[in-house]
N, C-alpha and C positions, 0 to 999 in steps of 0.2 A: 659252713652252712649244712643244714640237715634237711632242707626242703627247697623246693623250687622258688626262685626269687625273680622278681622283675627288676631289671637294671636298665637305666637310661643313661646314655653318655652324650654330652654335648661338647663338641670340639670347636675351638676357635683359636685364631692367632691374634694376640693383642695388637692393636694398631692397624690391622689390615682391613680397611674398608674404603670404598670409593665415595661414601657419604661423608664429605669432609667439612661441610658447613652447617647451616641451620637445619638441614634435613635429617640429622642423626645418622643412622646406619644406612639409610636409603639415599642414593644419589639423586639430586634434583637439579633443575636448570641453574639455580643460583650457585651450585657447587662448580658447575662448568665455568661460569663467569669468574668465580673466585680463582680457579686454576689458570684461566687466561690472564687475569690480573697478576698472578704470581709469575707466570712465564714472561710477562712483559716487564716485570720489575716494579709494577705499580704498588704492590704490597709485598710484605716479607714472604719469601719463598720457603714454606714449611711443609709442603706436601709432595715430595719426590716419590711418587707411587711406585715407579719401577727401579728405584735406587740406583740411577745412573749418575747421580751427583748434581743434577740440575732439574729444575721444573721446566718442562718444555712441552711441545705438541704431543709427545707420546703419553705424557701424564694426563693432559687435557682429554685425549682420545679415550683413555681408560674411564674417565668420569662420564663422558658422553655415552659410551657404550653401556655403562651401568645404568645411567638415567633412562636409556632406551630399553632396558630390560635384557641386555645381552650379557650380563654378568660382569664381574670384576676380577680379572685375572692378574696375577703378579708374576714377575720374573724374579728368580733368585739370584 
């Protein structure tokens, strides 16, 4: 480069979102219901958000927090 440049960087981690259903990237109430159904075994459990090996109340809480605008945090 031989002149000032404007650079924009967008960072994301693929697959990390609390919007798991029809709401896209934004968590909505139906996402929380889907998580409850997964935790109860009513539908295939495919959204283990905190990666502890099961879909349970901790995962449901993450979606509820995100739907309430409190963010979506993940544990490594």
